C-alpha positions in Angstrom: 11.8 19.3 26.9 13.8 17.8 29.8 17.0 15.8 29.4 18.0 13.1 31.8 21.7 12.7 32.6 23.1 9.3 31.8 26.4 7.7 32.9 28.1 6.1 29.9 29.7 3.5 32.2 26.2 2.0 32.1 26.5 1.7 28.3 28.8 0.4 25.6 29.2 1.8 22.1 27.6 -0.1 19.3 27.5 2.2 16.2 28.8 5.3 14.6 27.1 7.5 12.0 27.9 10.8 10.3 26.4 12.9 13.1 25.9 10.5 16.1 27.1 7.6 18.1 24.9 4.8 19.5 25.3 3.0 22.8 23.5 0.0 24.1 22.4 0.2 27.7 23.8 -2.7 29.7 20.3 -3.4 31.0 19.6 -4.9 27.5 16.4 -2.9 27.1 17.4 0.5 25.5 19.8 2.2 23.1 21.0 5.7 23.4 21.8 7.9 20.3 24.0 10.9 21.1 24.7 13.6 18.5 28.3 14.6 18.0 29.4 17.9 19.6 28.2 20.8 17.5 24.7 19.4 17.2 22.8 21.0 19.9 19.8 20.0 22.0 17.4 21.4 19.4 18.5 18.7 16.9 17.9 15.9 19.4 14.5 17.3 20.4 13.3 17.7 16.9 14.3 14.1 16.0 12.8 12.8 19.2 9.4 14.6 18.6 9.2 13.2 15.1 10.0 9.7 16.4 7.1 10.1 18.9 4.7 11.0 16.1 5.8 8.1 13.9 5.5 5.6 16.7 2.1 7.0 17.7 0.9 6.5 14.1 1.5 2.8 14.4 4.4 2.7 12.0 6.7 -0.1 13.1 9.7 1.6 14.6 11.5 1.3 18.0 9.7 3.1 20.8 11.2 6.5 21.8 11.8 6.5 25.5 13.4 9.7 26.7 15.7 12.6 25.9 19.2 12.0 27.4 22.6 13.8 27.7 26.0 12.6 28.9 26.7 16.2 30.1 28.2 17.3 26.8 26.3 15.7 24.0 22.5 15.5 23.5 20.3 12.7 22.2 17.6 10.3 23.0 17.1 6.7 24.2 15.0 4.2 22.3 13.7 0.7 22.7 16.5 -1.8 22.0 15.5 -4.5 19.5 17.2 -7.8 20.6 18.8 -9.8 17.8 18.1 -7.2 15.2 20.0 -6.9 11.9 19.6 -4.4 9.1 18.7 -5.7 5.7 22.0 -4.6 4.4 23.9 -6.4 7.2 22.1 -9.6 6.3 22.9 -9.2 2.6 26.5 -8.6 3.3 26.7 -11.8 5.3 24.3 -13.8 3.2 24.5 -12.6 -0.5 21.7 -15.0 -1.5 19.3 -12.8 0.4 19.7 -9.8 -1.9 16.7 -10.6 -4.1 14.2 -11.6 -1.4 15.1 -8.7 0.9 15.1 -6.2 -2.0 11.6 -7.3 -2.9 10.4 -7.3 0.7 11.9 -3.8 1.2 10.1 -2.5 -2.0 6.8 -3.8 -0.6 7.4 -2.1 2.7 8.3 1.2 1.0 5.3 1.1 -1.2 3.1 0.4 1.8 4.6 3.4 3.7 4.1 5.6 0.7 0.4 4.7 0.6 -0.2 5.6 4.2 -1.8 9.0 5.0 0.5 11.1 7.2 -0.4 13.1 10.3 0.0 16.5 8.6 -0.8 18.3 11.7 2.3 17.0 13.5 4.6 16.1 10.7 6.4 18.6 8.4 5.8 19.0 4.7 9.0 17.9 2.9 8.6 20.8 0.4 8.7 23.3 3.2 11.7 21.7 4.9 13.6 21.8 1.6 12.5 25.4 0.9 13.7 26.5 4.4 17.2 25.0 4.0 17.7 26.1 0.4 16.5 29.6 1.1 19.0 30.1 3.9 22.0 28.5 2.1 24.3 31.5 2.0 26.9 30.0 -0.3 24.5 29.0 -3.0 24.6 31.3 -6.2 21.4 33.3 -6.3 20.6 32.2 -9.9 20.8 28.6 -8.9 18.8 29.2 -5.7 16.1 30.8 -7.8 16.0 27.9 -10.2 15.8 25.3 -7.4 13.0 27.2 -5.6 11.1 27.6 -8.9 11.4 23.8 -9.5 10.3 23.2 -5.9 7.2 25.4 -6.5 6.2 23.1 -9.3 6.0 19.9 -7.2 2.4 19.0 -6.3 1.2 18.7 -2.8 0.9 15.2 -1.4 0.0 14.0 2.1 1.5 10.5 2.2 4.2 9.3 4.5 7.9 9.7 3.6 10.8 8.1 5.5 13.0 11.1 4.8 16.2 8.9 4.5 14.9 5.9 2.6 17.5 3.2 2.0 17.8 -0.5 2.7 20.1 0.1 5.6 17.3 1.9 7.5 15.2 -1.1 8.1 15.9 -3.8 10.6 14.4 -7.2 11.5 14.5 -9.4 14.5 13.3 -12.3 12.5 9.7 -11.6 13.4 9.2 -7.9 12.9 10.5 -5.4 10.3 11.0 -1.9 11.7 12.0 1.4 10.3 14.9 3.2 12.0 16.5 6.7 11.7 13.1 8.3 11.2 14.2 11.8 12.3 13.5 13.2 8.9 10.1 11.6 8.5 7.7 13.9 6.7 5.0 13.9 4.1 5.0 14.6 0.4 5.5 13.0 -3.0 7.2 9.5 -2.8 9.7 10.8 -5.3 11.5 12.6 -2.4 12.3 9.2 -0.9 12.9 7.4 -4.2 15.2 10.1 -5.6 17.8 10.0 -2.8 17.6 6.2 -2.7 18.3 6.0 -6.5 21.2 8.4 -6.0 22.7 6.4 -3.2 22.3 3.1 -5.1 24.1 4.5 -8.2 26.5 7.3 -7.4 28.1 6.8 -4.0 31.8 6.1 -3.7 32.7 2.5 -3.1 34.3 3.4 0.2 31.2 5.2 1.4 28.9 2.3 0.3 30.9 -0.2 2.2 31.0 2.1 5.3 27.2 2.8 5.3 25.7 -0.3 3.7 28.4 -3.0 4.2 28.1 -3.9 0.5 29.6 -2.6 -2.7 28.1 -0.4 -5.4 27.5 -3.4 -7.7 25.3 -4.9 -5.1 23.5 -1.6 -4.5 22.8 -1.2 -8.3 21.4 -4.8 -8.4 19.3 -4.0 -5.3 17.8 -0.9 -7.0 16.9 -2.9 -10.1 15.1 -5.5 -8.0 13.5 -2.9 -5.8 12.2 -0.8 -8.8 10.8 -3.9 -10.6 8.8 -4.7 -7.4 7.9 -1.1 -6.4 6.4 -0.4 -9.8 5.2 -3.9 -10.1 3.6 -4.9 -13.4 5.1 -2.0 -15.4 7.5 -2.6 -18.3 11.1 -1.8 -18.2 10.6 1.3 -20.4 8.1 2.7 -17.9 10.4 2.1 -15.0 13.2 3.9 -16.8 10.8 6.8 -17.3 10.0 6.9 -13.6 13.7 7.0 -12.8 14.2 10.1 -15.0 11.4 11.9 -13.0 13.6 11.5 -9.9 16.4 13.8 -11.1 15.0 17.2 -9.9 14.2 15.6 -6.5 17.8 14.5 -6.3 19.0 18.1 -7.0 16.7 19.6 -4.4 17.4 17.0 -1.7 21.2 17.1 -2.1 21.1 20.9 -1.8 18.8 20.6 1.3 21.1 18.1 2.9 24.3 20.1 2.4 22.7 23.3 3.7 21.3 21.4 6.7 24.6 19.8 7.5 26.4 23.1 7.4 23.6 25.2 9.0 23.2 27.2 5.8 26.8 28.4 6.0 29.9 28.0 3.7 30.5 28.0 0.0 29.4 25.4 -2.6 32.2 23.4 -4.2 32.4 23.2 -8.0 31.7 19.5 -8.1 28.6 20.0 -6.0 27.4 22.8 -8.3 28.0 20.6 -11.3 26.1 17.8 -9.6 23.1 20.0 -8.8 23.0 21.4 -12.3 23.2 18.0 -13.8 20.1 16.8 -12.0 18.1 20.0 -12.1 16.3 19.2 -15.4 
C-alpha cells in the first residue's frame, strides 16, 4: 500500500495515546494518526485496512482517507468530526451525564454485538489471541498451555467486536455517535469486549484512569454498574453477577494477548502479571 508524505507544518497535535499521536489538518477536514517510532508501516496498514472494512460495513466510524507518513513515522488520515467529544470527556465535564451516556453506550454496544461480521475480511479474535500467545517467548510453557487450552474451549461466534471496547472509544458531534480506534475490530464472542471493559472499569490505577478516560475509578465502577444493568436489560442482579464471572478467562487471555502484541512476543513476564493472569484463568 502506498504512503503519502505529509508536512506536519500543515497540522497541529491534538492527542496522545500509548502508541500514536494525532494531528488535526489545518484544512479542518481530516485527522492524521501517526504511530510512534518502533511501530512500522505494517501496523499502520493493518489498522487502516480494518478501518476500511468497518466503514464499508456501515458501522458508524470516521471515514478512512489515506495512508500517510511524515518521513519517519507511519499512520493514516481519517475524516475529522467537527465539534466531537468522547463520552468520557462529556462525563468529566458534565458529571450528571454519567447515567444517560452509560445507558446509551450499553445500547450501542449491544447493537454492535448483534451485528453479523464480515468474516471474510475481518479476523477471528480467537486466532488473533492464539497467534500472540503462541509466540510470547517469555511466557512459561505450562501457563501458555493452560491459556491455549482455555482458548480452545471458547465457542465460535461471528458477531462484531470492537476489540478495544470502552466508553472513551465512542464520540458524538451532537447528532451522530461514532466508534473510534477500531484497529482491533474483529469477530467472536461479545465476552472478549466485555471482559476487557470490565477489567478497565475496575482494576486500572487511578492515574491511568484519569489519563485515558478523564475520570476516576469511582466513576468508572459506577459506569460499569449502569452499563451492565442496561446491557443485560431485564436480568436480576444475581444473573448479572454471574455474567461478570464468566468474563474472567477472557480477561486472562486478552491481557496476555495485549502484552505479547505490545512487546512483539519478546521479553519476560513480570511476577505481578503472572499472578494477574493466573487469578483470572479460572
